[in-house]
C-alpha positions as CSV (number, residue, x, y, z in Angstrom):
1,X,5.1,8.6,6.6
2,X,7.6,7.7,3.9
3,X,8.6,4.4,5.6
4,X,5.1,3.0,5.8
5,X,4.2,4.2,2.4
6,X,7.0,2.1,1.0
7,X,6.3,-0.8,3.3
8,X,2.8,-1.0,2.1
9,X,3.7,-2.3,-1.4
10,X,0.8,-4.4,-2.2
11,X,0.9,-8.2,-1.8
12,X,-2.2,-8.7,-4.0
13,X,-1.0,-7.2,-7.3
14,X,0.8,-9.1,-10.4
15,X,3.8,-11.0,-9.0
16,X,6.7,-8.7,-8.6
17,X,10.4,-10.4,-10.1
18,X,5.5,-4.7,-11.9
19,X,0.8,19.7,-31.9
20,X,3.5,19.8,-29.1
21,X,4.1,23.2,-28.7
22,X,0.3,24.2,-28.5
23,X,-0.1,21.6,-25.8
24,X,3.0,22.8,-23.8
25,X,1.2,26.2,-23.3
26,X,-1.8,24.4,-22.1
27,X,-0.2,23.1,-18.8
28,X,-2.1,24.6,-16.1
29,X,0.6,24.6,-13.3
30,X,4.2,25.7,-13.7
31,X,7.0,23.1,-12.5
32,X,7.4,23.6,-8.8
33,X,10.7,22.4,-7.5
34,X,10.7,21.3,-3.7
35,X,13.7,19.8,-1.7
36,X,14.3,17.5,1.3
37,X,16.8,14.7,1.9
38,X,18.5,15.8,-1.4
39,X,15.3,15.0,-3.2
40,X,14.2,17.3,-6.0
41,X,10.6,17.1,-7.2
42,X,9.0,18.9,-10.3
43,X,5.3,18.7,-10.4
44,X,2.9,20.2,-13.0
45,X,-0.5,19.3,-14.3
46,X,-1.4,18.6,-17.9
47,X,-4.4,20.4,-19.8
48,X,-6.5,17.1,-19.3
49,X,-6.1,17.3,-15.5
50,X,-3.2,14.4,-15.2
51,X,-0.6,15.1,-12.6
52,X,3.2,14.7,-13.6
53,X,5.8,14.2,-11.0
54,X,9.6,14.2,-11.9
55,X,12.2,13.3,-9.6
56,X,15.9,13.4,-11.1
57,X,18.3,10.6,-10.0
58,X,21.5,10.7,-12.0
59,X,23.3,7.9,-10.4
60,X,22.7,5.4,-13.2
61,X,21.5,5.8,-16.8
62,X,18.0,4.3,-15.9
63,X,14.6,5.5,-15.3
64,X,11.5,4.4,-13.4
65,X,8.1,5.2,-15.2
66,X,5.0,4.9,-13.1
67,X,1.3,5.7,-13.8
68,X,-0.8,5.8,-10.7
69,X,-4.7,5.7,-10.8
70,X,-6.6,7.0,-7.7
71,X,-8.9,3.8,-7.3
72,X,-8.3,0.8,-5.4
73,X,-10.3,-2.0,-3.8
74,X,-11.9,0.2,-1.3
75,X,-13.8,2.0,-4.1
76,X,-15.4,-1.1,-5.5
77,X,-19.2,-1.3,-5.6
78,X,-20.9,-3.8,-3.3
79,X,-20.8,-7.3,-4.8
80,X,-17.8,-6.6,-7.1
81,X,-14.9,-7.1,-4.7
82,X,-11.7,-7.8,-6.7
83,X,-12.7,-5.8,-9.7
84,X,-9.8,-3.3,-9.3
85,X,-7.2,-6.0,-9.1
86,X,-8.8,-7.9,-11.9
87,X,-8.6,-4.7,-14.1
88,X,-4.9,-4.3,-13.3
89,X,-4.4,-7.7,-14.7
90,X,-6.4,-7.1,-17.9
91,X,-4.5,-3.9,-18.7
92,X,-1.7,-6.3,-19.9
93,X,-3.8,-8.0,-22.3
94,X,-3.5,-5.7,-25.2
95,X,-4.6,-2.5,-27.0
96,X,-5.9,-1.9,-30.7
97,X,-2.1,-1.5,-31.5
98,X,-0.6,-4.3,-29.2
99,X,-1.5,-8.1,-29.0
100,X,-2.0,-9.5,-25.4
101,X,1.4,-9.6,-23.7
102,X,3.2,-7.5,-26.4
103,X,3.5,-4.7,-23.9
104,X,5.8,-6.7,-21.4
105,X,7.5,-8.3,-24.3
106,X,8.6,-5.2,-25.9
107,X,9.9,-3.9,-22.4
108,X,11.9,-7.1,-22.0
109,X,13.4,-6.7,-25.4
110,X,14.5,-3.3,-24.5
111,X,16.4,-4.5,-21.4
112,X,13.7,-3.3,-19.1
113,X,11.1,-4.7,-16.6
114,X,7.3,-4.0,-15.8
115,X,4.8,-4.9,-13.3
116,X,1.8,-3.5,-11.5
117,X,0.1,-3.6,-8.0
118,X,-3.3,-2.9,-6.4
119,X,-4.0,-1.6,-3.0
120,X,-7.0,-0.4,-1.1
121,X,-6.4,3.2,-2.2
122,X,-4.8,3.0,-5.5
123,X,-3.7,1.1,-8.6
124,X,-0.2,1.6,-10.1
125,X,1.8,0.2,-13.2
126,X,5.6,0.7,-13.5
127,X,8.5,0.0,-15.9
128,X,12.2,0.4,-15.2
129,X,14.3,0.8,-18.3
130,X,17.3,2.6,-19.6
131,X,16.8,6.3,-19.9
132,X,17.1,6.3,-23.7
133,X,14.0,4.1,-23.9
134,X,11.9,6.4,-21.9
135,X,10.0,7.8,-24.8
136,X,9.1,4.3,-25.9
137,X,7.8,3.5,-22.5
138,X,5.7,6.8,-22.6
139,X,4.2,6.0,-25.9
140,X,3.3,2.4,-24.8
141,X,1.9,3.4,-21.4
142,X,-0.4,6.3,-22.7
143,X,-1.8,3.7,-25.3
144,X,-2.5,1.2,-22.7
145,X,-4.0,3.8,-20.3
146,X,-6.6,4.9,-22.8
147,X,-6.9,2.0,-25.2
148,X,-7.2,-1.3,-23.5
149,X,-9.1,-3.9,-25.4
150,X,-11.5,-6.2,-23.6
151,X,-11.6,-9.4,-25.5
152,X,-14.1,-11.9,-24.0
153,X,-11.8,-14.9,-24.4
154,X,-8.8,-13.1,-22.6
155,X,-10.9,-11.6,-20.0
156,X,-12.1,-15.3,-19.1
157,X,-8.7,-16.6,-19.1
158,X,-7.4,-13.9,-17.0
159,X,-10.2,-14.5,-14.4
160,X,-8.9,-17.9,-13.9
161,X,-5.5,-16.5,-13.4
162,X,-6.8,-14.3,-10.7
163,X,-8.7,-17.0,-8.9
164,X,-5.7,-19.3,-8.9
165,X,-3.7,-16.3,-7.4
166,X,-6.2,-16.0,-4.6
167,X,-5.9,-19.7,-4.1
168,X,-2.3,-19.8,-3.9
169,X,-1.7,-16.6,-1.9
170,X,-4.5,-16.6,0.3
171,X,-6.6,-19.7,0.6
172,X,-3.4,-22.0,0.8
173,X,-1.7,-19.7,3.4
174,X,-3.2,-19.8,7.0
175,X,-1.4,-16.6,8.0
176,X,-3.0,-14.9,5.1
177,X,-6.4,-16.2,5.9
178,X,-6.0,-15.0,9.4
179,X,-5.0,-11.5,8.1
180,X,-8.1,-11.5,5.8
181,X,-10.6,-12.6,8.6
182,X,-9.0,-10.0,11.0
183,X,-9.4,-7.1,8.6
184,X,-13.1,-8.4,8.0
185,X,-13.7,-8.4,11.7
186,X,-11.9,-5.1,12.4
187,X,-14.1,-3.0,10.1
188,X,-17.8,-2.7,10.8
189,X,-18.6,-0.3,7.7
190,X,-15.5,0.8,5.9
191,X,-14.4,-1.1,2.7
192,X,-10.9,-1.6,4.1
193,X,-12.5,-4.7,5.6
194,X,-12.8,-6.3,2.2
195,X,-9.6,-8.3,0.8
196,X,-7.8,-6.3,-2.1
197,X,-7.9,-9.5,-4.2
198,X,-11.7,-10.0,-3.4
199,X,-13.8,-12.6,-2.0
200,X,-13.9,-15.8,-4.3
201,X,-17.6,-15.7,-4.4
202,X,-17.6,-12.4,-6.0
203,X,-14.5,-12.7,-8.0
204,X,-15.9,-15.7,-9.9
205,X,-18.9,-13.7,-11.1
206,X,-16.9,-10.7,-12.5
207,X,-17.7,-10.0,-16.0
208,X,-16.2,-8.1,-19.0
209,X,-18.9,-5.5,-18.6
210,X,-17.9,-4.9,-15.0
211,X,-14.2,-4.3,-15.9
212,X,-15.0,-2.0,-18.7
213,X,-17.4,0.2,-16.8
214,X,-14.7,0.4,-13.9
215,X,-12.1,1.2,-16.5
216,X,-14.1,4.0,-18.1
217,X,-15.1,5.5,-14.7
218,X,-11.6,5.7,-13.1
219,X,-9.0,5.4,-15.8
220,X,-9.5,9.0,-16.8
221,X,-6.4,11.2,-17.1
222,X,-7.8,13.8,-14.3
223,X,-7.7,10.9,-12.0
224,X,-4.1,9.7,-12.5
225,X,-0.6,10.9,-12.2
226,X,2.5,10.0,-14.1
227,X,5.7,9.7,-11.9
228,X,9.1,9.6,-13.6
229,X,12.3,9.1,-11.4
230,X,15.8,8.6,-12.8
231,X,18.4,10.1,-15.1
232,X,16.1,12.5,-16.7
233,X,15.9,16.2,-17.5
234,X,12.6,17.5,-16.1
235,X,12.0,19.7,-19.1
236,X,12.5,16.8,-21.5
237,X,10.0,14.7,-19.4
238,X,7.6,17.6,-19.4
239,X,7.7,17.5,-23.2
240,X,7.2,13.8,-23.5
241,X,4.4,13.8,-21.2
242,X,2.6,16.7,-23.0
243,X,3.2,14.6,-26.3
244,X,1.8,11.3,-25.1
245,X,-0.4,11.7,-22.1
246,X,-1.4,15.5,-22.7
247,X,-3.5,14.3,-25.8
248,X,-5.7,11.8,-23.8
249,X,-9.4,12.7,-23.3
250,X,-11.2,12.3,-20.2
251,X,-13.6,9.4,-20.3
252,X,-15.6,10.5,-17.3
253,X,-15.9,13.3,-14.7
254,X,-13.2,12.9,-12.0
255,X,-14.8,10.5,-9.7
256,X,-15.6,11.4,-6.2
257,X,-14.2,8.9,-3.9
258,X,-17.3,8.6,-1.4
259,X,-17.0,5.8,1.2
260,X,-18.8,4.7,4.3
261,X,-16.6,6.0,7.1
262,X,-16.0,3.7,10.1
263,X,-18.0,4.5,13.1
264,X,-16.3,5.1,16.3
265,X,-15.4,1.5,17.6
266,X,-17.4,0.4,21.0
267,X,-16.3,-3.3,21.2
268,X,-13.2,-5.2,20.7
269,X,-13.3,-7.8,17.9
270,X,-11.8,-11.3,18.0
271,X,-11.0,-14.0,15.6
272,X,-9.8,-17.5,16.5
273,X,-8.6,-19.9,13.9
274,X,-6.9,-23.4,13.7
275,X,-5.4,-25.0,10.9
276,X,-3.3,-28.3,10.5
277,X,-0.9,-26.7,8.3
278,X,0.3,-24.5,11.0
279,X,3.5,-25.5,12.9
280,X,3.2,-22.9,15.8
281,X,0.6,-20.5,17.2
282,X,0.6,-16.7,16.4
283,X,-1.2,-13.6,17.5
284,X,-2.1,-10.6,15.4
285,X,-3.8,-7.5,16.5
286,X,-4.7,-4.1,15.0
287,X,-5.8,-1.1,16.4
288,X,-8.1,1.4,14.3
289,X,-6.5,4.7,14.4
290,X,-6.8,8.1,12.4
291,X,-5.3,8.2,9.0
292,X,-3.0,10.9,7.9
293,X,-6.1,12.8,6.3
294,X,-8.1,12.6,9.6
295,X,-5.6,13.0,12.2
296,X,-5.0,16.2,13.9
297,X,-1.7,17.9,13.2
298,X,1.2,16.0,14.4
299,X,-0.8,12.9,15.3
300,X,0.1,10.8,12.4
301,X,3.9,11.3,12.9
302,X,3.4,10.5,16.5
303,X,1.7,7.2,15.7
304,X,4.8,6.5,13.2
305,X,6.9,7.0,16.2
306,X,4.8,4.8,18.6
307,X,4.8,2.1,16.0
308,X,8.6,2.2,16.1
309,X,8.9,2.3,19.8
310,X,6.6,-0.5,20.4
311,X,8.1,-3.2,18.1
312,X,10.5,-2.3,15.5
313,X,13.7,-4.3,16.3
314,X,15.4,-5.9,19.3
315,X,15.7,-2.7,21.0
316,X,11.8,-1.9,21.0
317,X,9.7,-1.8,24.1
318,X,7.7,-4.8,23.4
319,X,10.7,-6.9,22.3
320,X,12.7,-6.1,25.4
321,X,9.7,-6.8,27.6
322,X,8.3,-10.1,26.1
323,X,11.2,-11.6,24.4
324,X,14.1,-10.5,26.5
325,X,12.7,-10.1,30.0
326,X,9.7,-12.3,30.4
327,X,10.7,-14.7,27.6
328,X,7.1,-15.4,26.7
329,X,7.6,-14.7,22.8
330,X,10.2,-15.4,20.5
331,X,9.5,-12.8,18.1
332,X,7.2,-9.6,18.3
333,X,6.9,-6.7,15.9
334,X,4.5,-3.7,15.4
335,X,4.1,-0.9,12.7
336,X,1.8,1.9,11.9
337,X,0.1,2.5,8.6
338,X,-1.6,5.6,8.4
339,X,-0.7,6.7,4.9
340,X,-4.3,5.9,3.8
341,X,-7.0,7.8,2.2
342,X,-9.1,7.2,5.2
343,X,-8.4,5.4,8.6
344,X,-5.2,3.9,9.5
345,X,-3.9,1.0,11.8
346,X,-1.3,0.0,14.3
347,X,-0.6,-3.6,14.1
348,X,1.2,-6.0,16.5
349,X,2.4,-9.5,15.5
350,X,3.6,-11.8,18.3
351,X,4.9,-15.4,18.2
352,X,4.7,-17.2,21.5
353,X,8.1,-18.8,22.8
354,X,8.1,-22.6,22.5
355,X,6.0,-24.1,25.5
356,X,4.2,-20.8,26.1
357,X,0.3,-21.1,25.8
358,X,-1.0,-18.5,23.4
359,X,-3.4,-17.3,25.8
360,X,-0.6,-16.7,28.5
361,X,1.2,-14.8,25.6
362,X,-1.8,-12.5,24.9
363,X,-2.1,-11.8,28.5
364,X,1.4,-10.8,28.7
365,X,1.1,-8.6,25.8
366,X,-1.9,-6.8,27.3
367,X,0.1,-6.5,30.7
368,X,3.1,-4.9,29.0
369,X,0.8,-2.3,27.2
370,X,-0.9,-1.5,30.5
371,X,2.6,-0.9,32.0
372,X,3.4,1.4,29.0
373,X,0.2,3.4,29.7
374,X,1.0,3.8,33.4
375,X,4.7,4.3,33.2
376,X,5.1,5.8,29.7
377,X,8.3,5.4,27.6
378,X,11.4,7.6,28.0
379,X,12.6,10.5,25.9
380,X,15.7,8.3,25.1
381,X,13.7,5.5,23.7
382,X,11.6,8.0,21.6
383,X,14.6,9.7,20.4
384,X,16.2,6.3,19.3
385,X,12.8,5.6,17.4
386,X,12.8,8.8,15.7
387,X,16.5,8.5,14.5
388,X,15.6,4.9,13.2
389,X,12.6,6.3,11.3
390,X,14.4,9.1,9.6
391,X,17.4,6.9,8.8
392,X,15.3,4.2,7.2
393,X,13.6,6.9,5.0
394,X,17.1,8.0,3.8
395,X,17.9,4.3,2.9
396,X,14.4,3.9,1.0
397,X,15.1,6.9,-1.2
398,X,18.3,5.2,-2.1
399,X,16.0,2.9,-4.3
400,X,14.8,4.7,-7.6
401,X,11.6,2.6,-7.4
402,X,10.8,3.5,-3.9
403,X,11.7,7.3,-4.7
404,X,8.9,7.1,-7.4
405,X,6.5,4.9,-5.2
406,X,6.6,7.5,-2.4
407,X,5.4,10.5,-4.4
408,X,2.8,8.2,-6.5
409,X,1.3,6.8,-3.3
410,X,1.0,10.2,-1.9
411,X,-0.8,11.6,-4.6
412,X,-3.1,8.7,-4.5
413,X,-4.3,9.6,-1.1
414,X,-4.4,13.2,-1.6
415,X,-1.2,14.3,0.0
416,X,1.1,17.1,-1.6
417,X,4.7,17.0,-2.3
418,X,5.2,19.5,0.5
419,X,3.4,17.1,2.9
420,X,5.7,14.2,1.8
421,X,9.0,16.1,1.9
422,X,8.0,17.7,5.3
423,X,7.5,14.3,7.1
424,X,11.1,14.1,8.5
425,X,11.0,17.4,10.1
426,X,7.5,16.6,11.6
427,X,9.0,13.4,12.9
428,X,12.0,15.0,14.5
429,X,9.5,17.1,16.6
430,X,7.7,14.3,18.3
431,X,8.1,14.0,22.0
432,X,7.9,11.3,24.5
433,X,4.9,13.1,26.1
434,X,3.0,12.9,22.7
435,X,3.8,9.4,22.2
436,X,2.7,8.3,25.7
437,X,-0.5,10.3,25.2
438,X,-1.1,8.6,21.8
439,X,-0.6,5.1,23.4
440,X,-3.2,5.8,26.1
441,X,-5.6,7.4,23.6
442,X,-5.3,5.2,20.6
443,X,-4.4,1.6,21.9
444,X,-7.7,1.0,23.6
445,X,-9.0,-2.7,23.3
446,X,-12.4,-1.4,22.2
447,X,-10.6,-0.2,19.1
448,X,-8.8,-3.4,18.4
449,X,-9.2,-6.7,16.6
450,X,-7.2,-9.7,17.7
451,X,-6.6,-12.8,15.8
452,X,-5.3,-16.1,17.1
453,X,-4.0,-18.7,14.9
454,X,-3.2,-22.2,16.4
455,X,-2.3,-25.5,15.2
456,X,-5.1,-28.3,14.6
457,X,-4.8,-32.0,14.3
458,X,-4.8,-33.1,10.7
459,X,-7.7,-35.2,9.3
460,X,-5.5,-38.3,9.3
461,X,-4.6,-37.8,12.9
462,X,-8.1,-37.4,13.8
463,X,-9.0,-40.5,12.0
464,X,-6.4,-42.5,13.6
465,X,-7.3,-41.3,17.1
466,X,-11.0,-42.3,16.5
């Protein structure tokens, strides 16, 4: 769980280089310490419903301050794709107290850095700064959360920025276009099939009223969490949280995240693209699987291990089978992403070896998977994958940013601190039998979408040949 949460840091956000004592008595839940992998977490709730998570990390005199909002692109209304990401941009455009850009300028003047990112299930804002500047960041963050000003001129300017971001990151990148089309094909009903950055035809029509309505509905304290990780005293953070965030008023009832759920897949999907900008062919496949909130106990962790077994590193099953033994691929990888509010995915990416036809490579992939279904994988291979997953998460929490990210993302999809800290012990219990059963149960072609990207002759070459 921790690994895939961290690895899911969004591509579609901004570019990453992202009376006190009276209120104290109004806190509705006492601080609750929890511990795993030498991580201590204090959790409490402010009177207005805002959650607060504090993770002390005393290795350096710095702190990471994050505000998480339980809203992402999958919560957008039909015809308004991209509004969550667009609003993320607008929260840097100023408040009644701060001019556009002044928030980030103040952070930089105090030696810090800031940014934000949007995903299908959440939007988050972060600052990393010296610990003695935490109160300044708290004051600025609370002001931005509650008092962003929507100036028509700035809104129009920022919309052009978002459109250019889409052009540069997606429209000018064939691999990104394939991923976008593959997701759109994979999902029949669920909004996970829409791009986080939005469809250009809808982004172009977003208006100030759309952003303001979305802001008032979702950016309310009871729908958000403050996460602070770093060289801090939890009690002091609690006092500051009450002082700055505890006084914010809710602007709307806590939103109900009602999404159309994906029906049981009944047919494999396929996308084929050719592009003159592509130098070599590639294959991408995703299988729709239960997310952590829908999967039976133990299944999400089993799928984590399955993703690792299949294609994580040169000792993985698919790498050994397709790259080393058959030599039909130059690279293959796979991963599981189940840390979502709704359904999850197992993804496979494959690059055919030079001279190998893309169809032959895809057939070899299918044959390798069928061999796995028939013969299974050994307990030794599963044990190695378990150990790799656990180790990778130890390394992940060595980063203060990732430490804060893990608990913020878990909050955003409705998981508890105990759920998050218990992931390691649950992964250690996964057996080879469970992995083999999961592969047979969930890696079915009817639950998959396959994308093929191949080079195409350029227009100049076509003109010459004609």
